[in-house]
Jmol script that loads the backbone (N, CA, C; Angstrom):
load data "model"
ATOM      1  N   MET A   1      -5.012  -1.570 -30.139  1.00  0.00           N
ATOM      2  CA  MET A   1      -3.811  -0.437 -29.744  1.00  0.00           C
ATOM      3  C   MET A   1      -4.114   0.464 -28.640  1.00  0.00           C
ATOM      4  N   ALA A   2      -5.119   1.335 -29.125  1.00  0.00           N
ATOM      5  CA  ALA A   2      -4.831   2.389 -28.697  1.00  0.00           C
ATOM      6  C   ALA A   2      -5.731   2.506 -26.631  1.00  0.00           C
ATOM      7  N   GLU A   3      -6.311   1.560 -26.879  1.00  0.00           N
ATOM      8  CA  GLU A   3      -7.287   0.847 -25.708  1.00  0.00           C
ATOM      9  C   GLU A   3      -6.696   0.223 -24.819  1.00  0.00           C
ATOM     10  N   ALA A   4      -5.240  -0.018 -25.479  1.00  0.00           N
ATOM     11  CA  ALA A   4      -4.410  -0.971 -24.259  1.00  0.00           C
ATOM     12  C   ALA A   4      -3.358   0.787 -23.137  1.00  0.00           C
ATOM     13  N   ILE A   5      -3.122   1.166 -24.305  1.00  0.00           N
ATOM     14  CA  ILE A   5      -2.537   2.480 -23.718  1.00  0.00           C
ATOM     15  C   ILE A   5      -3.537   3.581 -22.952  1.00  0.00           C
ATOM     16  N   LEU A   6      -4.513   2.858 -23.059  1.00  0.00           N
ATOM     17  CA  LEU A   6      -5.942   4.579 -22.773  1.00  0.00           C
ATOM     18  C   LEU A   6      -6.120   3.784 -21.262  1.00  0.00           C
ATOM     19  N   ILE A   7      -6.326   2.846 -20.500  1.00  0.00           N
ATOM     20  CA  ILE A   7      -6.736   2.105 -19.607  1.00  0.00           C
ATOM     21  C   ILE A   7      -5.422   2.545 -18.402  1.00  0.00           C
ATOM     22  N   PRO A   8      -4.326   2.532 -18.469  1.00  0.00           N
ATOM     23  CA  PRO A   8      -3.742   2.913 -17.370  1.00  0.00           C
ATOM     24  C   PRO A   8      -3.463   4.459 -17.363  1.00  0.00           C
ATOM     25  N   ILE A   9      -3.215   5.121 -18.405  1.00  0.00           N
ATOM     26  CA  ILE A   9      -3.575   6.486 -18.562  1.00  0.00           C
ATOM     27  C   ILE A   9      -4.771   7.057 -17.481  1.00  0.00           C
ATOM     28  N   SER A  10      -6.009   6.334 -18.103  1.00  0.00           N
ATOM     29  CA  SER A  10      -7.064   7.002 -17.408  1.00  0.00           C
ATOM     30  C   SER A  10      -7.278   6.364 -16.085  1.00  0.00           C
ATOM     31  N   PHE A  11      -6.346   5.527 -15.105  1.00  0.00           N
ATOM     32  CA  PHE A  11      -6.904   4.875 -13.974  1.00  0.00           C
ATOM     33  C   PHE A  11      -5.453   6.367 -13.476  1.00  0.00           C
ATOM     34  N   PHE A  12      -4.170   6.521 -14.022  1.00  0.00           N
ATOM     35  CA  PHE A  12      -3.433   7.105 -13.207  1.00  0.00           C
ATOM     36  C   PHE A  12      -4.460   8.481 -13.574  1.00  0.00           C
ATOM     37  N   LEU A  13      -4.855   9.405 -14.387  1.00  0.00           N
ATOM     38  CA  LEU A  13      -6.000  10.625 -13.953  1.00  0.00           C
ATOM     39  C   LEU A  13      -6.476  10.575 -12.961  1.00  0.00           C
ATOM     40  N   VAL A  14      -7.436   9.329 -12.561  1.00  0.00           N
ATOM     41  CA  VAL A  14      -8.044   9.307 -11.881  1.00  0.00           C
ATOM     42  C   VAL A  14      -7.772   9.167 -10.636  1.00  0.00           C
ATOM     43  N   VAL A  15      -6.585   8.932 -10.011  1.00  0.00           N
ATOM     44  CA  VAL A  15      -5.721   8.720  -9.009  1.00  0.00           C
ATOM     45  C   VAL A  15      -5.314  10.060  -8.507  1.00  0.00           C
ATOM     46  N   PHE A  16      -5.088  10.415  -9.922  1.00  0.00           N
ATOM     47  CA  PHE A  16      -4.054  12.055  -9.758  1.00  0.00           C
ATOM     48  C   PHE A  16      -5.335  12.974  -9.205  1.00  0.00           C
ATOM     49  N   ALA A  17      -6.543  12.688  -9.629  1.00  0.00           N
ATOM     50  CA  ALA A  17      -7.975  13.682  -9.630  1.00  0.00           C
ATOM     51  C   ALA A  17      -8.241  13.630  -8.209  1.00  0.00           C
ATOM     52  N   ILE A  18      -8.022  12.692  -7.752  1.00  0.00           N
ATOM     53  CA  ILE A  18      -9.003  12.006  -6.466  1.00  0.00           C
ATOM     54  C   ILE A  18      -7.744  12.747  -5.377  1.00  0.00           C
ATOM     55  N   CYS A  19      -6.498  12.607  -5.474  1.00  0.00           N
ATOM     56  CA  CYS A  19      -5.724  12.914  -4.516  1.00  0.00           C
ATOM     57  C   CYS A  19      -5.831  14.809  -4.372  1.00  0.00           C
ATOM     58  N   TYR A  20      -5.949  15.460  -6.044  1.00  0.00           N
ATOM     59  CA  TYR A  20      -6.078  16.814  -6.319  1.00  0.00           C
ATOM     60  C   TYR A  20      -6.857  17.513  -5.287  1.00  0.00           C
ATOM     61  N   LEU A  21      -7.951  16.812  -5.474  1.00  0.00           N
ATOM     62  CA  LEU A  21      -9.022  17.256  -4.917  1.00  0.00           C
ATOM     63  C   LEU A  21      -9.339  17.304  -3.542  1.00  0.00           C
ATOM     64  N   TYR A  22      -8.563  15.918  -2.973  1.00  0.00           N
ATOM     65  CA  TYR A  22      -8.503  16.002  -1.181  1.00  0.00           C
ATOM     66  C   TYR A  22      -7.742  17.297  -0.426  1.00  0.00           C
ATOM     67  N   PHE A  23      -6.355  17.380  -1.253  1.00  0.00           N
ATOM     68  CA  PHE A  23      -5.730  18.123  -0.421  1.00  0.00           C
ATOM     69  C   PHE A  23      -5.609  19.405  -0.708  1.00  0.00           C
ATOM     70  N   SER A  24      -6.921  20.060  -2.049  1.00  0.00           N
ATOM     71  CA  SER A  24      -6.968  21.104  -2.704  1.00  0.00           C
ATOM     72  C   SER A  24      -8.339  21.674  -1.877  1.00  0.00           C
ATOM     73  N   THR A  25      -9.279  21.041  -1.433  1.00  0.00           N
ATOM     74  CA  THR A  25     -10.304  21.088  -0.146  1.00  0.00           C
ATOM     75  C   THR A  25      -9.667  21.218   0.826  1.00  0.00           C
ATOM     76  N   ARG A  26      -8.711  20.360   1.190  1.00  0.00           N
ATOM     77  CA  ARG A  26      -8.491  20.015   2.836  1.00  0.00           C
ATOM     78  C   ARG A  26      -7.810  21.840   3.140  1.00  0.00           C
ATOM     79  N   ASN A  27      -6.846  22.170   2.366  1.00  0.00           N
ATOM     80  CA  ASN A  27      -6.427  23.292   1.993  1.00  0.00           C
ATOM     81  C   ASN A  27      -7.301  24.554   1.975  1.00  0.00           C
ATOM     82  N   LYS A  28      -8.179  24.574   1.844  1.00  0.00           N
ATOM     83  CA  LYS A  28      -9.146  25.311   1.455  1.00  0.00           C
ATOM     84  C   LYS A  28     -10.166  25.429   2.629  1.00  0.00           C
ATOM     85  N   GLU A  29     -10.285  24.401   3.721  1.00  0.00           N
ATOM     86  CA  GLU A  29     -11.053  24.382   4.492  1.00  0.00           C
ATOM     87  C   GLU A  29     -10.165  25.002   5.622  1.00  0.00           C
ATOM     88  N   ARG A  30      -8.618  24.699   6.146  1.00  0.00           N
ATOM     89  CA  ARG A  30      -8.085  24.769   6.642  1.00  0.00           C
ATOM     90  C   ARG A  30      -7.467  26.813   6.682  1.00  0.00           C
ATOM     91  N   LEU A  31      -7.610  27.154   5.345  1.00  0.00           N
ATOM     92  CA  LEU A  31      -7.436  28.107   5.063  1.00  0.00           C
ATOM     93  C   LEU A  31      -8.514  29.432   5.628  1.00  0.00           C
ATOM     94  N   ALA A  32      -9.779  28.776   5.481  1.00  0.00           N
ATOM     95  CA  ALA A  32     -10.960  29.170   5.853  1.00  0.00           C
ATOM     96  C   ALA A  32     -10.766  29.414   7.607  1.00  0.00           C
ATOM     97  N   LEU A  33     -10.974  28.309   7.940  1.00  0.00           N
ATOM     98  CA  LEU A  33     -11.214  27.900   9.285  1.00  0.00           C
ATOM     99  C   LEU A  33      -9.544  29.105   9.893  1.00  0.00           C
ATOM    100  N   ILE A  34      -9.040  29.112   9.765  1.00  0.00           N
ATOM    101  CA  ILE A  34      -7.629  30.279   9.891  1.00  0.00           C
ATOM    102  C   ILE A  34      -8.158  32.163   9.751  1.00  0.00           C
ATOM    103  N   GLU A  35      -8.885  32.214   8.646  1.00  0.00           N
ATOM    104  CA  GLU A  35      -9.310  33.144   8.529  1.00  0.00           C
ATOM    105  C   GLU A  35     -10.167  34.060   9.326  1.00  0.00           C
ATOM    106  N   LYS A  36     -11.452  32.836   9.925  1.00  0.00           N
ATOM    107  CA  LYS A  36     -12.284  32.838  10.565  1.00  0.00           C
ATOM    108  C   LYS A  36     -11.280  33.013  12.602  1.00  0.00           C
ATOM    109  N   GLY A  37     -10.313  32.473  12.291  1.00  0.00           N
ATOM    110  CA  GLY A  37      -9.382  32.554  13.652  1.00  0.00           C
ATOM    111  C   GLY A  37      -9.606  31.891  15.087  1.00  0.00           C
ATOM    112  N   VAL A  38      -9.910  30.208  14.131  1.00  0.00           N
ATOM    113  CA  VAL A  38     -10.387  28.924  14.934  1.00  0.00           C
ATOM    114  C   VAL A  38      -8.900  28.528  15.248  1.00  0.00           C
ATOM    115  N   ASP A  39      -8.508  27.767  16.482  1.00  0.00           N
ATOM    116  CA  ASP A  39      -7.683  27.150  17.034  1.00  0.00           C
ATOM    117  C   ASP A  39      -7.368  26.161  16.101  1.00  0.00           C
ATOM    118  N   ALA A  40      -5.518  26.174  15.627  1.00  0.00           N
ATOM    119  CA  ALA A  40      -5.223  25.643  14.733  1.00  0.00           C
ATOM    120  C   ALA A  40      -5.346  24.071  15.690  1.00  0.00           C
ATOM    121  N   SER A  41      -5.166  23.686  16.598  1.00  0.00           N
ATOM    122  CA  SER A  41      -5.805  22.181  17.382  1.00  0.00           C
ATOM    123  C   SER A  41      -6.282  21.215  16.707  1.00  0.00           C
ATOM    124  N   ILE A  42      -6.979  21.695  15.945  1.00  0.00           N
ATOM    125  CA  ILE A  42      -8.124  20.548  15.566  1.00  0.00           C
ATOM    126  C   ILE A  42      -7.752  20.269  14.558  1.00  0.00           C
ATOM    127  N   PHE A  43      -6.302  20.325  14.023  1.00  0.00           N
ATOM    128  CA  PHE A  43      -5.421  19.530  12.585  1.00  0.00           C
ATOM    129  C   PHE A  43      -5.502  18.359  13.256  1.00  0.00           C
ATOM    130  N   PHE A  44      -4.774  18.364  14.077  1.00  0.00           N
ATOM    131  CA  PHE A  44      -3.428  17.487  14.958  1.00  0.00           C
ATOM    132  C   PHE A  44      -4.663  16.884  16.186  1.00  0.00           C
ATOM    133  N   LYS A  45      -3.825  15.409  16.289  1.00  0.00           N
ATOM    134  CA  LYS A  45      -5.020  14.490  17.072  1.00  0.00           C
ATOM    135  C   LYS A  45      -4.136  14.544  18.113  1.00  0.00           C
ATOM    136  N   SER A  46      -4.398  14.100  18.700  1.00  0.00           N
ATOM    137  CA  SER A  46      -3.905  13.553  20.278  1.00  0.00           C
ATOM    138  C   SER A  46      -3.026  12.594  20.464  1.00  0.00           C
ATOM    139  N   LYS A  47      -1.644  12.710  20.486  1.00  0.00           N
ATOM    140  CA  LYS A  47      -0.990  11.407  20.726  1.00  0.00           C
ATOM    141  C   LYS A  47      -1.403  10.316  21.669  1.00  0.00           C
ATOM    142  N   ASP A  48      -2.369   9.754  21.739  1.00  0.00           N
ATOM    143  CA  ASP A  48      -2.873   8.966  23.077  1.00  0.00           C
ATOM    144  C   ASP A  48      -2.585   7.823  22.940  1.00  0.00           C
ATOM    145  N   ASP A  49      -1.881   6.727  23.968  1.00  0.00           N
ATOM    146  CA  ASP A  49      -1.201   5.590  23.797  1.00  0.00           C
ATOM    147  C   ASP A  49      -2.781   4.693  23.346  1.00  0.00           C
ATOM    148  N   SER A  50      -3.411   4.913  24.410  1.00  0.00           N
ATOM    149  CA  SER A  50      -4.728   3.919  24.369  1.00  0.00           C
ATOM    150  C   SER A  50      -5.044   4.117  22.872  1.00  0.00           C
ATOM    151  N   GLU A  51      -5.692   5.008  22.156  1.00  0.00           N
ATOM    152  CA  GLU A  51      -6.187   4.685  21.158  1.00  0.00           C
ATOM    153  C   GLU A  51      -4.973   3.513  20.199  1.00  0.00           C
ATOM    154  N   LEU A  52      -5.908   3.256  19.363  1.00  0.00           N
ATOM    155  CA  LEU A  52      -5.523   2.188  18.254  1.00  0.00           C
ATOM    156  C   LEU A  52      -5.681   2.950  16.844  1.00  0.00           C
ATOM    157  N   SER A  53      -4.514   2.972  16.180  1.00  0.00           N
ATOM    158  CA  SER A  53      -4.358   3.666  15.213  1.00  0.00           C
ATOM    159  C   SER A  53      -4.766   3.174  14.344  1.00  0.00           C
ATOM    160  N   THR A  54      -5.176   3.744  12.991  1.00  0.00           N
ATOM    161  CA  THR A  54      -5.882   3.244  11.783  1.00  0.00           C
ATOM    162  C   THR A  54      -4.975   2.147  11.206  1.00  0.00           C
ATOM    163  N   TRP A  55      -3.940   2.445  11.030  1.00  0.00           N
ATOM    164  CA  TRP A  55      -3.539   1.519  10.139  1.00  0.00           C
ATOM    165  C   TRP A  55      -3.066  -0.115  10.839  1.00  0.00           C
ATOM    166  N   LYS A  56      -3.125  -0.015  12.826  1.00  0.00           N
ATOM    167  CA  LYS A  56      -3.327  -0.737  12.450  1.00  0.00           C
ATOM    168  C   LYS A  56      -4.729  -1.716  12.564  1.00  0.00           C
ATOM    169  N   ILE A  57      -5.724  -1.185  12.639  1.00  0.00           N
ATOM    170  CA  ILE A  57      -6.794  -1.782  12.216  1.00  0.00           C
ATOM    171  C   ILE A  57      -7.010  -2.195  11.028  1.00  0.00           C
ATOM    172  N   VAL A  58      -6.605  -1.814   9.606  1.00  0.00           N
ATOM    173  CA  VAL A  58      -6.063  -2.683   8.879  1.00  0.00           C
ATOM    174  C   VAL A  58      -5.343  -3.307   8.736  1.00  0.00           C
ATOM    175  N   LEU A  59      -4.778  -3.096   9.235  1.00  0.00           N
ATOM    176  CA  LEU A  59      -3.616  -4.486   8.944  1.00  0.00           C
ATOM    177  C   LEU A  59      -4.020  -5.938  10.241  1.00  0.00           C
ATOM    178  N   ILE A  60      -4.748  -5.384  10.573  1.00  0.00           N
ATOM    179  CA  ILE A  60      -5.215  -6.843  11.433  1.00  0.00           C
ATOM    180  C   ILE A  60      -6.477  -7.146  10.697  1.00  0.00           C
ATOM    181  N   ASN A  61      -7.466  -6.326   9.865  1.00  0.00           N
ATOM    182  CA  ASN A  61      -8.473  -6.653   9.166  1.00  0.00           C
ATOM    183  C   ASN A  61      -7.692  -7.531   8.031  1.00  0.00           C
ATOM    184  N   PHE A  62      -7.021  -6.609   7.267  1.00  0.00           N
ATOM    185  CA  PHE A  62      -6.531  -7.544   6.181  1.00  0.00           C
ATOM    186  C   PHE A  62      -5.505  -8.889   6.603  1.00  0.00           C
ATOM    187  N   ALA A  63      -4.858  -8.787   7.520  1.00  0.00           N
ATOM    188  CA  ALA A  63      -4.222 -10.302   7.912  1.00  0.00           C
ATOM    189  C   ALA A  63      -5.417 -11.538   8.011  1.00  0.00           C
ATOM    190  N   VAL A  64      -6.554 -11.133   9.392  1.00  0.00           N
ATOM    191  CA  VAL A  64      -7.333 -12.330   9.182  1.00  0.00           C
ATOM    192  C   VAL A  64      -8.447 -12.382   8.073  1.00  0.00           C
ATOM    193  N   LEU A  65      -8.340 -11.240   7.155  1.00  0.00           N
ATOM    194  CA  LEU A  65      -8.956 -11.870   5.854  1.00  0.00           C
ATOM    195  C   LEU A  65      -8.395 -12.644   4.933  1.00  0.00           C
ATOM    196  N   LEU A  66      -6.607 -12.177   4.731  1.00  0.00           N
ATOM    197  CA  LEU A  66      -5.937 -13.124   4.088  1.00  0.00           C
ATOM    198  C   LEU A  66      -5.887 -14.858   4.970  1.00  0.00           C
ATOM    199  N   MET A  67      -5.872 -14.767   5.637  1.00  0.00           N
ATOM    200  CA  MET A  67      -5.994 -16.241   6.660  1.00  0.00           C
ATOM    201  C   MET A  67      -7.009 -16.698   6.292  1.00  0.00           C
ATOM    202  N   SER A  68      -8.435 -15.745   6.154  1.00  0.00           N
ATOM    203  CA  SER A  68      -9.574 -16.721   6.070  1.00  0.00           C
ATOM    204  C   SER A  68      -9.551 -17.273   4.517  1.00  0.00           C
ATOM    205  N   ILE A  69      -8.549 -16.266   3.952  1.00  0.00           N
ATOM    206  CA  ILE A  69      -8.914 -16.874   2.021  1.00  0.00           C
ATOM    207  C   ILE A  69      -8.022 -17.847   2.223  1.00  0.00           C
ATOM    208  N   GLY A  70      -7.155 -18.494   2.684  1.00  0.00           N
ATOM    209  CA  GLY A  70      -6.067 -19.652   2.917  1.00  0.00           C
ATOM    210  C   GLY A  70      -6.885 -20.056   3.397  1.00  0.00           C
ATOM    211  N   ILE A  71      -7.613 -20.449   4.211  1.00  0.00           N
ATOM    212  CA  ILE A  71      -8.215 -21.554   4.764  1.00  0.00           C
ATOM    213  C   ILE A  71      -9.475 -22.108   3.698  1.00  0.00           C
ATOM    214  N   ALA A  72      -9.950 -20.384   3.130  1.00  0.00           N
ATOM    215  CA  ALA A  72     -11.102 -21.101   1.960  1.00  0.00           C
ATOM    216  C   ALA A  72     -10.396 -22.003   0.725  1.00  0.00           C
ATOM    217  N   ILE A  73      -9.278 -21.309   0.490  1.00  0.00           N
ATOM    218  CA  ILE A  73      -8.584 -22.332  -0.211  1.00  0.00           C
ATOM    219  C   ILE A  73      -8.127 -23.576  -0.047  1.00  0.00           C
ATOM    220  N   PHE A  74      -7.750 -24.358   0.906  1.00  0.00           N
ATOM    221  CA  PHE A  74      -7.760 -25.725   1.782  1.00  0.00           C
ATOM    222  C   PHE A  74      -9.063 -26.240   2.250  1.00  0.00           C
ATOM    223  N   LEU A  75      -9.881 -25.710   2.172  1.00  0.00           N
ATOM    224  CA  LEU A  75     -11.648 -26.444   2.221  1.00  0.00           C
ATOM    225  C   LEU A  75     -11.625 -26.121   0.823  1.00  0.00           C
ATOM    226  N   GLY A  76     -11.764 -25.363   0.309  1.00  0.00           N
ATOM    227  CA  GLY A  76     -12.589 -25.735  -1.405  1.00  0.00           C
ATOM    228  C   GLY A  76     -11.920 -26.624  -1.851  1.00  0.00           C
ATOM    229  N   SER A  77     -10.699 -27.018  -1.726  1.00  0.00           N
ATOM    230  CA  SER A  77      -9.440 -28.006  -2.011  1.00  0.00           C
ATOM    231  C   SER A  77      -9.993 -29.578  -1.185  1.00  0.00           C
ATOM    232  N   SER A  78     -10.271 -29.489  -0.006  1.00  0.00           N
ATOM    233  CA  SER A  78     -10.924 -30.621   0.848  1.00  0.00           C
ATOM    234  C   SER A  78     -12.166 -30.949   0.050  1.00  0.00           C
ATOM    235  N   MET A  79     -12.984 -30.213  -0.243  1.00  0.00           N
ATOM    236  CA  MET A  79     -13.747 -30.686  -1.231  1.00  0.00           C
ATOM    237  C   MET A  79     -14.338 -31.301  -2.403  1.00  0.00           C
ATOM    238  N   VAL A  80     -13.119 -30.686  -3.266  1.00  0.00           N
ATOM    239  CA  VAL A  80     -12.686 -31.089  -4.531  1.00  0.00           C
ATOM    240  C   VAL A  80     -12.753 -32.596  -4.718  1.00  0.00           C
ATOM    241  N   ASN A  81     -11.447 -32.754  -3.767  1.00  0.00           N
ATOM    242  CA  ASN A  81     -11.335 -34.003  -3.094  1.00  0.00           C
ATOM    243  C   ASN A  81     -11.857 -35.311  -2.953  1.00  0.00           C
ATOM    244  N   GLY A  82     -12.303 -34.601  -1.468  1.00  0.00           N
ATOM    245  CA  GLY A  82     -13.021 -35.590  -0.989  1.00  0.00           C
ATOM    246  C   GLY A  82     -14.494 -35.641  -1.347  1.00  0.00           C
ATOM    247  N   LEU A  83     -15.096 -34.498  -1.390  1.00  0.00           N
ATOM    248  CA  LEU A  83     -16.994 -34.458  -1.940  1.00  0.00           C
ATOM    249  C   LEU A  83     -17.025 -34.651  -3.446  1.00  0.00           C
ATOM    250  N   ASP A  84     -15.640 -34.761  -4.158  1.00  0.00           N
ATOM    251  CA  ASP A  84     -15.907 -34.894  -5.827  1.00  0.00           C
ATOM    252  C   ASP A  84     -17.375 -33.707  -5.780  1.00  0.00           C
ATOM    253  N   LEU A  85     -16.756 -32.634  -5.383  1.00  0.00           N
ATOM    254  CA  LEU A  85     -17.415 -31.435  -6.111  1.00  0.00           C
ATOM    255  C   LEU A  85     -17.076 -30.810  -7.121  1.00  0.00           C
ATOM    256  N   ASP A  86     -17.430 -29.659  -7.933  1.00  0.00           N
ATOM    257  CA  ASP A  86     -16.731 -29.338  -9.086  1.00  0.00           C
ATOM    258  C   ASP A  86     -16.011 -27.579  -8.634  1.00  0.00           C
ATOM    259  N   GLU A  87     -14.950 -27.879  -9.189  1.00  0.00           N
ATOM    260  CA  GLU A  87     -13.837 -27.009  -8.606  1.00  0.00           C
ATOM    261  C   GLU A  87     -14.614 -25.764  -8.781  1.00  0.00           C
ATOM    262  N   GLU A  88     -15.393 -25.171 -10.133  1.00  0.00           N
ATOM    263  CA  GLU A  88     -16.263 -24.060  -9.975  1.00  0.00           C
ATOM    264  C   GLU A  88     -16.849 -23.513  -9.391  1.00  0.00           C
ATOM    265  N   ILE A  89     -17.289 -24.476  -8.287  1.00  0.00           N
ATOM    266  CA  ILE A  89     -18.431 -24.550  -7.355  1.00  0.00           C
ATOM    267  C   ILE A  89     -17.668 -24.187  -5.977  1.00  0.00           C
ATOM    268  N   ALA A  90     -17.124 -25.350  -5.267  1.00  0.00           N
ATOM    269  CA  ALA A  90     -16.158 -25.270  -4.271  1.00  0.00           C
ATOM    270  C   ALA A  90     -15.262 -24.101  -4.117  1.00  0.00           C
ATOM    271  N   PHE A  91     -14.893 -23.465  -4.831  1.00  0.00           N
ATOM    272  CA  PHE A  91     -13.827 -22.407  -4.859  1.00  0.00           C
ATOM    273  C   PHE A  91     -14.358 -21.334  -4.389  1.00  0.00           C
ATOM    274  N   PRO A  92     -15.005 -20.827  -5.662  1.00  0.00           N
ATOM    275  CA  PRO A  92     -15.757 -19.449  -5.542  1.00  0.00           C
ATOM    276  C   PRO A  92     -16.172 -19.436  -4.317  1.00  0.00           C
ATOM    277  N   GLY A  93     -17.330 -20.526  -3.812  1.00  0.00           N
ATOM    278  CA  GLY A  93     -18.256 -20.510  -2.849  1.00  0.00           C
ATOM    279  C   GLY A  93     -17.366 -20.391  -1.429  1.00  0.00           C
ATOM    280  N   THR A  94     -16.141 -21.420  -1.300  1.00  0.00           N
ATOM    281  CA  THR A  94     -15.579 -21.500   0.036  1.00  0.00           C
ATOM    282  C   THR A  94     -15.200 -19.941   0.089  1.00  0.00           C
ATOM    283  N   ILE A  95     -14.371 -19.222  -0.918  1.00  0.00           N
ATOM    284  CA  ILE A  95     -13.599 -18.554  -0.728  1.00  0.00           C
ATOM    285  C   ILE A  95     -14.665 -17.149  -0.711  1.00  0.00           C
ATOM    286  N   PHE A  96     -15.554 -17.106  -0.919  1.00  0.00           N
ATOM    287  CA  PHE A  96     -16.700 -15.981  -0.829  1.00  0.00           C
ATOM    288  C   PHE A  96     -16.963 -15.869   0.928  1.00  0.00           C
ATOM    289  N   LEU A  97     -17.572 -16.760   1.005  1.00  0.00           N
ATOM    290  CA  LEU A  97     -17.651 -17.489   2.385  1.00  0.00           C
ATOM    291  C   LEU A  97     -16.678 -17.258   3.677  1.00  0.00           C
ATOM    292  N   MET A  98     -15.706 -17.659   3.502  1.00  0.00           N
ATOM    293  CA  MET A  98     -14.440 -17.012   4.418  1.00  0.00           C
ATOM    294  C   MET A  98     -14.075 -15.913   4.214  1.00  0.00           C
ATOM    295  N   SER A  99     -14.290 -15.313   3.256  1.00  0.00           N
ATOM    296  CA  SER A  99     -13.983 -13.922   3.239  1.00  0.00           C
ATOM    297  C   SER A  99     -14.841 -13.151   4.162  1.00  0.00           C
ATOM    298  N   GLY A 100     -16.116 -13.332   3.975  1.00  0.00           N
ATOM    299  CA  GLY A 100     -16.837 -12.835   4.791  1.00  0.00           C
ATOM    300  C   GLY A 100     -17.149 -12.547   6.344  1.00  0.00           C
ATOM    301  N   VAL A 101     -16.213 -14.448   6.756  1.00  0.00           N
ATOM    302  CA  VAL A 101     -16.234 -14.429   8.132  1.00  0.00           C
ATOM    303  C   VAL A 101     -15.237 -14.313   8.693  1.00  0.00           C
ATOM    304  N   GLY A 102     -14.064 -13.818   7.556  1.00  0.00           N
ATOM    305  CA  GLY A 102     -12.659 -13.631   8.137  1.00  0.00           C
ATOM    306  C   GLY A 102     -13.002 -11.561   8.259  1.00  0.00           C
ATOM    307  N   LEU A 103     -13.844 -11.052   7.007  1.00  0.00           N
ATOM    308  CA  LEU A 103     -14.463  -9.406   7.759  1.00  0.00           C
ATOM    309  C   LEU A 103     -14.997  -9.732   8.914  1.00  0.00           C
ATOM    310  N   MET A 104     -15.692 -10.251   9.444  1.00  0.00           N
ATOM    311  CA  MET A 104     -16.256 -10.198  10.890  1.00  0.00           C
ATOM    312  C   MET A 104     -15.893 -10.075  11.971  1.00  0.00           C
ATOM    313  N   VAL A 105     -14.640 -11.402  11.595  1.00  0.00           N
ATOM    314  CA  VAL A 105     -13.969 -11.808  13.073  1.00  0.00           C
ATOM    315  C   VAL A 105     -12.835 -10.684  12.988  1.00  0.00           C
ATOM    316  N   GLY A 106     -12.563 -10.130  11.972  1.00  0.00           N
ATOM    317  CA  GLY A 106     -11.965  -8.546  12.110  1.00  0.00           C
ATOM    318  C   GLY A 106     -12.614  -7.738  12.837  1.00  0.00           C
ATOM    319  N   PHE A 107     -13.542  -7.516  12.887  1.00  0.00           N
ATOM    320  CA  PHE A 107     -14.627  -6.467  13.067  1.00  0.00           C
ATOM    321  C   PHE A 107     -14.588  -6.473  14.096  1.00  0.00           C
ATOM    322  N   PHE A 108     -15.141  -7.900  14.613  1.00  0.00           N
ATOM    323  CA  PHE A 108     -15.066  -7.987  15.674  1.00  0.00           C
ATOM    324  C   PHE A 108     -13.791  -7.667  17.207  1.00  0.00           C
ATOM    325  N   ILE A 109     -12.638  -8.473  16.328  1.00  0.00           N
ATOM    326  CA  ILE A 109     -11.445  -8.395  16.799  1.00  0.00           C
ATOM    327  C   ILE A 109     -11.416  -6.320  17.217  1.00  0.00           C
ATOM    328  N   THR A 110     -11.344  -5.952  16.141  1.00  0.00           N
ATOM    329  CA  THR A 110     -11.295  -4.569  16.116  1.00  0.00           C
ATOM    330  C   THR A 110     -12.048  -3.912  17.167  1.00  0.00           C
ATOM    331  N   LYS A 111     -13.136  -3.971  17.293  1.00  0.00           N
ATOM    332  CA  LYS A 111     -14.323  -3.594  18.436  1.00  0.00           C
ATOM    333  C   LYS A 111     -13.884  -3.773  20.105  1.00  0.00           C
ATOM    334  N   ARG A 112     -13.245  -5.238  19.813  1.00  0.00           N
ATOM    335  CA  ARG A 112     -13.016  -5.489  21.150  1.00  0.00           C
ATOM    336  C   ARG A 112     -11.616  -4.553  21.489  1.00  0.00           C
ATOM    337  N   PHE A 113     -10.572  -4.495  20.427  1.00  0.00           N
ATOM    338  CA  PHE A 113      -9.343  -3.582  21.111  1.00  0.00           C
ATOM    339  C   PHE A 113      -9.778  -2.357  20.996  1.00  0.00           C
ATOM    340  N   GLU A 114     -10.604  -1.777  20.772  1.00  0.00           N
ATOM    341  CA  GLU A 114     -11.199  -0.097  20.755  1.00  0.00           C
ATOM    342  C   GLU A 114     -11.814  -0.139  22.506  1.00  0.00           C
ATOM    343  N   LYS A 115     -12.649  -1.545  22.425  1.00  0.00           N
ATOM    344  CA  LYS A 115     -13.258  -1.153  23.966  1.00  0.00           C
ATOM    345  C   LYS A 115     -12.183  -1.134  25.037  1.00  0.00           C
ATOM    346  N   LYS A 116     -11.269  -1.861  24.873  1.00  0.00           N
ATOM    347  CA  LYS A 116      -9.839  -2.056  26.023  1.00  0.00           C
ATOM    348  C   LYS A 116      -9.291  -0.454  26.487  1.00  0.00           C
ATOM    349  N   GLY A 117      -9.023   0.509  24.981  1.00  0.00           N
ATOM    350  CA  GLY A 117      -8.172   1.851  25.036  1.00  0.00           C
ATOM    351  C   GLY A 117      -8.753   2.818  25.840  1.00  0.00           C
TER     352      GLY A 117
END
end "model"
wireframe off; spacefill off
backbone 0.3
color backbone group
């Protein structure tokens, strides 16, 4: 019973520790730069319209990944029904293969969008 409660507690402690270290380190770096008299404009990115934001890149890659997983499930089902392959072989194999293809396609789409901007 104790193991069931330790896993969520340890997960939230790890997330808290990572966030705490990130924000405290960032704060210390900024204070050190301000003490040295460095311009504060380095903390803010320019809002250029040609720049592709990070969340758009993540969203594009995530969408392509989910579409490729959907195609993989369809192909795995076709392989099981049409070619009489085992489900244990067809589904994981096609899911991993198509996930890799989807991530590669997402990379090239992102690269093309960044080249345009």
